[in-house]
C-alpha positions as CSV (number, residue, x, y, z in Angstrom):
1,M,0.2,-0.3,0.2
2,K,3.1,2.5,0.6
3,E,4.5,1.3,-2.2
4,G,1.6,2.7,-4.2
5,I,1.3,6.0,-2.6
6,S,4.6,6.5,-3.2
7,N,4.4,5.3,-7.3
8,L,1.4,7.5,-7.3
9,Y,3.2,10.7,-5.5
10,R,6.1,10.4,-8.2
11,I,3.8,10.8,-11.0
12,V,1.9,13.9,-10.1
13,V,4.6,16.1,-8.4
14,P,6.8,17.4,-11.6
15,C,10.3,16.8,-11.4
16,S,11.9,20.9,-11.0
17,S,13.7,20.4,-14.3
18,P,11.8,19.1,-16.8
19,S,13.0,17.3,-19.8
20,P,12.4,19.4,-23.2
21,S,10.5,16.8,-24.4
22,A,8.5,16.7,-21.5
23,S,8.0,20.8,-22.1
24,A,4.7,22.3,-22.8
25,P,4.2,23.0,-26.9
26,P,4.8,26.6,-27.3
27,R,1.6,29.2,-27.0
28,T,-0.1,30.6,-30.6
29,E,-1.3,34.1,-30.4
30,S,-5.0,32.7,-30.0
31,S,-4.6,30.5,-26.9
32,S,-2.3,33.7,-24.9
33,Q,-5.5,36.1,-25.7
34,G,-8.0,32.7,-23.6
35,Q,-10.7,30.9,-24.7
36,W,-12.8,34.1,-26.2
37,A,-10.4,34.5,-28.8
38,N,-11.0,31.2,-30.7
39,L,-15.3,32.4,-31.0
40,P,-16.0,32.0,-35.0
41,S,-15.8,35.5,-36.2
42,E,-19.2,35.6,-37.8
43,L,-20.8,35.1,-34.0
44,L,-18.6,37.6,-32.6
45,L,-19.8,40.2,-35.6
46,D,-23.3,39.1,-35.2
47,V,-23.1,39.7,-31.3
48,I,-21.3,43.2,-31.8
49,Q,-23.8,44.4,-34.4
50,R,-26.6,43.3,-31.5
51,I,-24.7,45.6,-28.8
52,D,-24.4,48.4,-31.6
53,A,-27.6,48.8,-32.1
54,S,-29.5,48.4,-28.9
55,E,-26.9,50.0,-26.5
56,T,-26.8,53.7,-28.3
57,T,-26.7,56.0,-25.1
58,W,-24.4,56.0,-22.2
59,P,-23.6,54.7,-20.1
60,S,-25.2,51.5,-21.6
61,R,-22.5,52.1,-24.1
62,R,-20.0,51.3,-22.7
63,A,-20.9,47.7,-23.0
64,L,-19.5,48.1,-26.9
65,V,-16.2,49.4,-25.7
66,A,-16.0,46.3,-22.6
67,C,-16.2,44.3,-26.2
68,A,-13.0,45.9,-27.5
69,S,-11.2,45.8,-23.9
70,V,-11.5,41.5,-24.1
71,C,-8.5,40.3,-26.4
72,K,-7.0,42.0,-29.7
73,A,-9.1,39.5,-32.2
74,W,-12.1,41.5,-30.4
75,R,-10.9,45.0,-30.6
76,A,-10.1,44.7,-34.1
77,I,-13.6,43.8,-35.0
78,T,-15.3,46.1,-32.9
79,K,-13.2,48.9,-34.2
80,S,-13.9,47.5,-37.9
81,F,-17.2,47.8,-37.2
82,V,-17.9,50.9,-35.5
83,S,-18.3,54.2,-37.5
84,T,-17.2,57.6,-37.5
85,L,-18.6,60.0,-35.2
86,E,-19.6,62.3,-38.3
87,Q,-21.2,58.9,-40.1
88,C,-23.1,57.4,-37.0
89,G,-24.0,60.4,-34.8
90,I,-22.3,58.2,-31.6
91,I,-19.5,58.9,-29.1
92,T,-18.0,55.9,-28.7
93,F,-14.0,55.7,-28.3
94,P,-11.8,57.6,-27.2
95,I,-10.8,59.1,-31.2
96,S,-14.4,60.4,-31.6
97,L,-13.3,62.8,-29.3
98,K,-11.2,64.1,-32.2
99,Q,-13.3,63.8,-35.3
100,P,-15.9,65.8,-36.2
101,A,-19.7,65.5,-35.2
102,P,-22.6,64.8,-38.0
103,R,-22.9,67.6,-40.6
104,D,-27.1,67.6,-39.5
105,N,-27.5,66.8,-36.2
106,P,-25.9,68.4,-32.7
107,I,-23.6,66.4,-30.2
108,H,-25.4,67.9,-26.9
109,C,-23.0,68.5,-23.9
110,Y,-22.7,70.6,-21.0
111,I,-19.7,71.6,-19.0
112,R,-19.2,72.2,-15.3
113,R,-16.8,74.6,-13.7
114,E,-15.5,74.1,-9.8
115,R,-14.2,77.5,-8.6
116,Y,-12.5,76.2,-6.0
117,S,-9.7,74.2,-8.1
118,S,-10.0,76.2,-11.3
119,T,-11.3,73.4,-13.0
120,F,-13.6,72.6,-15.9
121,S,-15.3,69.1,-17.1
122,L,-17.0,68.4,-20.5
123,Y,-20.2,65.9,-19.9
124,L,-22.1,64.2,-22.7
125,G,-25.9,65.2,-23.0
126,L,-28.3,67.6,-23.2
127,S,-28.9,68.6,-19.5
128,P,-27.4,67.9,-16.4
129,P,-28.0,65.1,-14.0
130,T,-28.6,65.7,-10.8
131,N,-25.5,63.3,-9.6
132,F,-23.1,64.5,-11.9
133,D,-20.9,60.8,-11.6
134,R,-22.8,58.5,-13.4
135,S,-22.5,61.4,-16.5
136,K,-20.5,60.6,-19.1
137,L,-16.5,62.8,-18.7
138,L,-14.9,63.8,-22.0
139,F,-12.7,66.1,-20.8
140,H,-11.3,67.7,-18.0
141,A,-9.3,70.6,-17.8
142,K,-7.4,72.9,-15.5
143,K,-7.0,76.9,-15.7
144,V,-3.6,78.2,-13.9
145,R,-1.8,81.3,-14.6
146,R,1.4,81.2,-16.1
147,A,4.4,82.7,-14.8
148,T,5.2,85.1,-17.7
149,G,1.7,86.2,-17.7
150,G,-1.6,84.8,-19.2
151,T,-3.7,82.1,-18.6
152,E,-3.7,78.5,-19.9
153,F,-5.8,75.4,-19.5
154,I,-4.4,72.2,-19.9
155,I,-6.9,68.9,-20.9
156,S,-6.7,65.7,-20.0
157,L,-9.1,62.6,-20.7
158,V,-9.1,61.5,-16.9
159,A,-10.1,63.8,-14.5
160,K,-7.7,65.3,-11.9
161,K,-4.4,64.0,-13.8
162,F,-2.8,66.8,-16.2
163,S,0.5,66.0,-16.6
164,K,1.6,67.0,-20.0
165,T,4.1,63.4,-20.1
166,K,1.3,61.3,-19.6
167,N,-0.8,59.6,-22.8
168,T,-4.0,61.5,-21.3
169,Y,-3.1,64.7,-22.1
170,I,-4.7,65.9,-25.6
171,G,-4.0,69.8,-25.6
172,K,-3.7,72.9,-24.2
173,I,-5.1,76.7,-24.5
174,R,-3.0,79.8,-24.0
175,T,-4.2,83.0,-23.5
176,N,-2.2,86.4,-23.3
177,F,-3.1,88.5,-20.0
178,I,-6.0,90.4,-21.1
179,G,-7.4,87.4,-22.2
180,T,-8.0,89.1,-26.5
181,K,-6.1,86.8,-27.9
182,S,-6.2,83.0,-27.4
183,K,-4.0,80.0,-29.3
184,I,-5.3,76.4,-28.9
185,Y,-2.1,73.3,-29.1
186,E,-2.6,69.4,-29.9
187,R,-0.9,67.2,-29.0
188,H,1.3,65.6,-31.9
189,P,2.3,62.3,-32.2
190,P,5.1,60.8,-32.0
191,L,7.5,63.2,-30.7
192,P,6.6,65.6,-27.5
193,L,5.4,68.2,-30.2
194,S,2.7,70.8,-29.6
195,R,1.2,72.2,-32.4
196,K,-1.2,74.8,-33.3
197,I,-4.2,74.3,-34.2
198,A,-6.3,77.3,-34.0
199,T,-6.1,81.0,-33.2
200,I,-8.9,82.8,-31.2
201,S,-9.3,86.5,-30.8
202,Y,-11.9,89.0,-28.9
203,R,-12.7,92.5,-29.5
204,F,-14.8,94.4,-26.8
205,F,-16.7,97.6,-26.6
206,V,-17.0,100.6,-24.4
207,L,-18.1,99.6,-21.2
208,H,-21.3,99.4,-19.9
209,S,-22.5,99.1,-24.0
210,P,-25.5,96.8,-24.6
211,S,-23.5,95.8,-28.1
212,P,-21.9,92.0,-27.7
213,R,-18.5,91.2,-28.3
214,H,-16.8,90.1,-31.2
215,I,-15.5,86.8,-31.7
216,E,-13.3,85.3,-34.9
217,C,-11.9,81.8,-34.8
218,T,-9.7,80.8,-37.4
219,M,-9.5,76.8,-37.9
220,H,-5.6,76.0,-39.4
221,L,-6.0,72.5,-39.3
222,I,-9.9,73.1,-41.2
223,P,-10.2,74.2,-44.5
224,T,-12.6,76.1,-45.7
225,S,-13.6,73.4,-48.4
226,S,-15.1,71.6,-45.6
227,I,-18.3,73.2,-45.6
228,Q,-18.4,73.4,-48.6
229,E,-20.7,70.6,-51.1
230,G,-18.4,67.5,-51.3
231,G,-16.0,68.7,-48.8
232,T,-14.4,66.9,-46.3
233,A,-12.9,67.6,-42.7
234,P,-9.5,65.9,-41.4
235,T,-11.1,62.6,-39.3
236,P,-8.6,60.9,-37.5
237,L,-9.2,57.1,-36.8
238,E,-6.8,56.2,-34.1
239,F,-4.6,57.9,-31.4
240,A,-1.0,57.8,-32.7
241,S,1.7,56.2,-30.5
242,Y,3.0,58.7,-28.2
243,H,6.7,57.6,-26.1
244,I,7.6,60.3,-23.9
245,Q,11.4,61.2,-24.3
246,H,12.7,60.9,-20.5
247,E,14.3,64.3,-21.1
248,S,11.0,65.7,-21.4
249,S,9.8,64.6,-17.6
250,K,13.0,66.6,-16.2
251,G,10.9,69.9,-16.9
252,K,12.0,70.2,-20.6
253,K,9.8,72.3,-22.5
254,P,8.2,70.6,-26.0
255,K,8.2,71.5,-29.0
256,V,5.7,73.4,-30.6
257,V,4.8,73.3,-34.1
258,E,3.3,76.7,-35.4
259,F,0.9,77.4,-38.6
260,D,-0.7,80.3,-39.7
261,S,-2.8,80.7,-42.6
262,T,-0.5,80.3,-45.1
263,C,1.0,77.8,-43.7
264,T,-1.5,74.2,-43.1
265,D,-1.7,70.4,-43.5
266,F,-3.6,70.9,-46.7
267,E,-2.6,74.1,-47.8
268,R,-5.5,75.6,-48.3
269,E,-7.5,78.4,-46.9
270,P,-8.2,77.3,-43.2
271,L,-11.8,77.6,-41.8
272,I,-12.5,80.8,-40.1
273,L,-15.8,81.3,-37.9
274,K,-17.1,84.6,-36.3
275,N,-19.7,84.7,-33.9
276,K,-23.7,85.4,-34.9
277,A,-25.3,88.9,-35.5
278,L,-27.5,89.2,-32.4
279,T,-30.8,91.0,-32.7
280,W,-31.8,93.6,-30.9
281,S,-35.3,93.6,-29.4
282,E,-36.8,97.3,-28.4
283,Q,-39.5,95.2,-26.4
284,L,-37.0,93.3,-23.8
285,Q,-34.2,96.2,-24.6
286,Y,-31.5,93.8,-25.2
287,W,-29.3,91.8,-27.3
288,H,-30.5,88.3,-27.7
289,L,-29.9,85.0,-29.8
290,D,-32.3,82.1,-30.5
291,F,-30.9,79.0,-28.7
292,S,-34.2,76.9,-28.9
293,G,-34.8,77.2,-25.6
294,R,-31.1,75.8,-24.5
295,V,-29.7,78.7,-22.6
296,T,-31.9,79.5,-19.9
297,V,-29.4,82.5,-18.2
298,D,-28.1,85.9,-19.7
299,S,-24.9,86.0,-19.7
300,V,-21.5,87.7,-21.8
301,K,-20.2,84.5,-22.7
302,N,-23.3,82.9,-24.2
303,F,-22.4,82.8,-28.2
304,Q,-23.3,81.1,-31.5
305,L,-20.2,81.0,-33.8
306,V,-20.8,80.7,-38.1
307,A,-18.7,80.5,-41.3
308,A,-17.4,83.6,-42.1
309,E,-18.6,82.7,-45.6
310,D,-22.1,82.0,-44.5
311,P,-23.2,85.5,-45.5
312,W,-27.2,84.6,-44.2
313,E,-25.6,82.9,-40.7
314,K,-27.7,80.0,-41.1
315,K,-26.1,77.2,-40.2
316,V,-24.8,77.4,-36.7
317,I,-21.2,75.8,-36.0
318,L,-20.7,75.9,-32.5
319,Q,-22.8,76.9,-29.3
320,F,-22.4,78.0,-25.7
321,G,-24.1,79.7,-23.2
322,K,-24.9,79.9,-19.3
323,I,-28.1,77.3,-17.8
324,G,-27.1,77.7,-14.1
325,D,-24.7,78.7,-11.3
326,D,-21.6,77.3,-13.0
327,T,-23.3,75.4,-15.8
328,F,-22.6,76.0,-18.9
329,M,-24.5,74.5,-22.2
330,M,-22.2,73.3,-25.6
331,D,-23.5,71.8,-29.0
332,Y,-21.3,71.8,-31.7
333,W,-21.3,71.1,-35.1
334,Y,-19.5,69.3,-38.4
335,P,-16.7,70.1,-39.3
336,L,-15.7,70.8,-35.2
337,S,-14.5,67.9,-33.3
338,A,-15.4,67.7,-29.1
339,F,-11.7,68.7,-28.9
340,Q,-11.9,71.7,-30.6
341,A,-15.4,73.0,-29.5
342,F,-14.6,72.5,-25.8
343,A,-10.8,74.6,-26.8
344,I,-12.9,77.6,-27.8
345,C,-15.2,77.5,-25.3
346,L,-12.5,77.5,-22.7
347,S,-10.9,80.5,-24.2
348,S,-14.1,82.9,-23.2
349,F,-13.1,81.7,-19.5
350,G,-9.9,83.3,-19.5
351,K,-9.4,86.8,-17.8
352,K,-11.6,89.8,-20.7
353,P,-11.0,93.4,-20.1
354,D,-14.2,95.9,-19.4
355,F,-13.8,97.7,-22.9
356,I,-10.7,97.5,-25.5
């Protein structure tokens, strides 16, 4: 009996240094990704199609993102099936925040300002809920004072993480001391470069005048032809790889690539946006815009942007307005992306003079 148990023990317990013939076979790519990688592609595609059709809003939309997180095979099929934001009108992956909005339907968002921490959060939704923790956070920005004067807004994908050496860093807005000029920069992989993608200028009128302030935005990377019939806007399909060099983490300032109206990626005339002209109401004795009920509080920050070449100012591309204490709405249309629209709205929070 003892001899039988001893023989069984020798069979079960593996040897500390197995021979090459006894070693396990090499693992294939599918086996290393788990059992879900072996799911037939036809069945997987049917599952993803059903999820995409049924879960069209957040937070239920996260189920589709979870499918892309299972393994490489699932991620490849999910990404190939999900259309761009312009085509489907639904924000799914983070890259959707860098893609232009649909041409006909706006993307509704709202901004929440935290005065004590000088932070701004962009959420997806038509109106703010009672519990912000359950909202879909798109961007988080922090306002900082520059030592050389002026203000800088750092934009990140993750709340409370504003380091420019992290992959969550998207871009920044830099304003001058009085807030009349702003420049928008975006991260430009694969090197730690920042390129200027937009310039914003504010012009003000006499103190206490009922006339509104004037806004002009030059979108250096969006050609004017994008809003014409048959035109297209730049649409990234994925984030480029971004490797931070060791020197940059020690305080070395990243390089900045400058663009102007004569030097763009497209070598075309850049799109210029201006604020829509307001209508003076004799009965109410103030200037007003038609926000279709989206804005409920009067504020000098409220504005609507249209293309400068649109003489009738029919097509609104971006609208921003106050709806409560430290709460603002933001709706944007093609050809702007969520990042570009959010950056333009943040520039209105820079220090502004009473008159210029």
